[in-house]
MARNU-989469 format. One record per residue (C-alpha): residue number from 0; z, y, x; residue in one letter. Coordinates in steps of 0.25 Angstrom, whole numbers, plus 2048, in hexadecimal, padded with zeros to 3 digits. Example, Ala and Ser with C-alpha at 12.3 -4.5 7.8 and 13.67 -1.06 7.14 Angstrom:
// residues 2
NODE   resi    zz    yy    xx   resn
NODE      0   81F   7EE   831      A
NODE      1   81D   7FC   837      S
This chain:
// residues 162
NODE   resi    zz    yy    xx   resn
NODE      0   30A   892   953      M
NODE      1   30B   89F   94B      Q
NODE      2   31A   89C   948      Q
NODE      3   31D   89B   956      L
NODE      4   316   8A8   959      K
NODE      5   31E   8AF   94D      K
NODE      6   32B   8A9   953      A
NODE      7   328   8AE   961      Q
NODE      8   325   8BC   95B      K
NODE      9   332   8BC   954      S
NODE     10   33A   8B7   960      I
NODE     11   333   8C2   969      D
NODE     12   337   8CD   95E      E
NODE     13   345   8C8   95E      A
NODE     14   346   8C9   96D      I
NODE     15   340   8D7   96E      K
NODE     16   34A   8DC   963      A
NODE     17   356   8D6   96A      Q
NODE     18   351   8DD   977      E
NODE     19   350   8EA   970      T
NODE     20   35D   8E9   96A      A
NODE     21   364   8E6   977      T
NODE     22   35D   8F2   97E      K
NODE     23   362   8FB   973      E
NODE     24   370   8F6   974      R
NODE     25   371   8F7   983      D
NODE     26   36A   905   983      G
NODE     27   361   902   98F      K
NODE     28   353   8FE   992      N
NODE     29   34F   8F3   99C      D
NODE     30   342   8FB   9A0      D
NODE     31   344   900   9AE      P
NODE     32   339   90A   9AE      M
NODE     33   33F   911   9A2      E
NODE     34   34D   911   9A9      A
NODE     35   346   918   9B5      L
NODE     36   33F   922   9AC      S
NODE     37   34C   926   9A6      K
NODE     38   352   928   9B3      M
NODE     39   348   931   9B9      R
NODE     40   345   940   9B5      P
NODE     41   336   944   9B2      N
NODE     42   32E   947   9BE      T
NODE     43   32C   956   9BF      P
NODE     44   31E   95C   9BE      V
NODE     45   31A   967   9C8      F
NODE     46   30F   970   9C3      T
NODE     47   309   97B   9CC      S
NODE     48   2FF   987   9CA      D
NODE     49   2F7   985   9D7      F
NODE     50   2EE   97A   9DB      K
NODE     51   2ED   974   9E8      R
NODE     52   2E0   970   9EF      D
NODE     53   2E3   961   9EC      D
NODE     54   2E4   964   9DD      D
NODE     55   2D7   96C   9DE      I
NODE     56   2D0   961   9E5      K
NODE     57   2D5   957   9DB      D
NODE     58   2D0   95F   9CF      E
NODE     59   2C2   960   9D6      K
NODE     60   2C2   951   9D8      Y
NODE     61   2C6   94E   9CA      E
NODE     62   2BC   958   9C5      Q
NODE     63   2B1   951   9CD      K
NODE     64   2B6   943   9C8      K
NODE     65   2B5   948   9B9      R
NODE     66   2A7   94E   9BC      D
NODE     67   2A3   940   9C2      Q
NODE     68   2A9   939   9B6      E
NODE     69   2A1   942   9AD      K
NODE     70   294   93F   9B5      K
NODE     71   297   930   9B5      D
NODE     72   299   930   9A6      K
NODE     73   28C   938   9A3      K
NODE     74   284   92F   9AD      R
NODE     75   289   922   9A6      M
NODE     76   285   928   998      A
NODE     77   277   92B   99D      I
NODE     78   276   91D   9A3      I
NODE     79   27A   917   995      L
NODE     80   271   920   98E      L
NODE     81   265   91C   997      Q
NODE     82   269   90D   995      R
NODE     83   269   90F   986      L
NODE     84   25B   916   986      I
NODE     85   255   90B   98F      R
NODE     86   25B   900   987      G
NODE     87   255   907   97A      R
NODE     88   247   908   982      A
NODE     89   247   8FA   985      V
NODE     90   24A   8F6   976      Q
NODE     91   23F   8FF   972      N
NODE     92   235   8F8   97C      M
NODE     93   239   8EA   977      M
NODE     94   237   8EE   969      F
NODE     95   229   8F4   96C      E
NODE     96   226   8E7   974      G
NODE     97   22A   8DF   968      K
NODE     98   222   8E7   95F      E
NODE     99   216   8E6   968      K
NODE    100   217   8D7   968      R
NODE    101   21A   8D5   95A      L
NODE    102   20D   8CF   957      D
NODE    103   20F   8C5   962      L
NODE    104   21D   8C1   95D      I
NODE    105   217   8BE   94F      S
NODE    106   20C   8B6   955      E
NODE    107   216   8AD   95D      L
NODE    108   21E   8AC   950      R
NODE    109   212   8A8   948      A
NODE    110   20E   89D   953      T
NODE    111   21B   897   952      E
NODE    112   21A   896   943      E
NODE    113   20C   890   944      W
NODE    114   211   886   94E      K
NODE    115   21C   882   945      A
NODE    116   213   881   939      A
NODE    117   207   879   940      S
NODE    118   207   86A   93E      G
NODE    119   1FD   866   949      L
NODE    120   200   865   958      E
NODE    121   1F3   86C   95B      E
NODE    122   1F7   879   954      E
NODE    123   204   879   95A      R
NODE    124   1FE   878   968      T
NODE    125   1F5   883   965      L
NODE    126   200   88C   960      I
NODE    127   208   889   96C      E
NODE    128   1FD   88C   975      N
NODE    129   1FB   899   96D      Y
NODE    130   20A   89D   96F      Q
NODE    131   209   89A   97E      E
NODE    132   1FD   8A3   97F      R
NODE    133   204   8AE   977      V
NODE    134   211   8AD   97F      L
NODE    135   209   8AD   98C      D
NODE    136   202   8BA   988      G
NODE    137   210   8C0   984      V
NODE    138   216   8BC   992      S
NODE    139   20A   8C1   999      E
NODE    140   20A   8CF   992      A
NODE    141   219   8D0   995      L
NODE    142   217   8CD   9A4      Q
NODE    143   20B   8D7   9A4      A
NODE    144   214   8E2   99E      D
NODE    145   21F   8DF   9A8      V
NODE    146   216   8DF   9B4      I
NODE    147   20F   8EB   9B0      S
NODE    148   21C   8F3   9AE      K
NODE    149   221   8EE   9BB      T
NODE    150   214   8F2   9C2      M
NODE    151   214   900   9BC      D
NODE    152   223   902   9C0      N
NODE    153   21F   8FE   9CE      L
NODE    154   213   907   9CF      S
NODE    155   21B   913   9CA      K
NODE    156   226   910   9D5      E
NODE    157   21B   90F   9E0      L
NODE    158   216   91C   9DC      V
NODE    159   224   922   9DB      R
NODE    160   228   91D   9E9      L
NODE    161   21B   923   9EF      K
């Protein structure tokens, strides 16, 4: 396969070399756009010292457009900064929550180890019941936290709307 690619490449190079040699010998180029550009003179440029009303309006429009673009960039930068700060705040809250629940996490890990180490079925059922109670307590605490925050926000909104 590589030999075929090498052969095709050498053939392509030979064809290009032959075409360039033919063009140089004939002294002409097949590109029609190049031929047209040689036939036409350069377009003259007119400059004036006075400004028309349309030019002044265009300048004002362009200035407003530049000002709006600056405002948009500033607004986008502010939004990005706010998102970064909020994300960091959420990270800190998650870390604090993990630190608060570190004892619970270690307790759950210990019960898993006790369950694996226990040989009797009665011990395993007791440990499983204990784990379920701990998990229920955790889920109830999380639900209570969410509900309390929601109720707090709703009461603040109610006060704000009155």
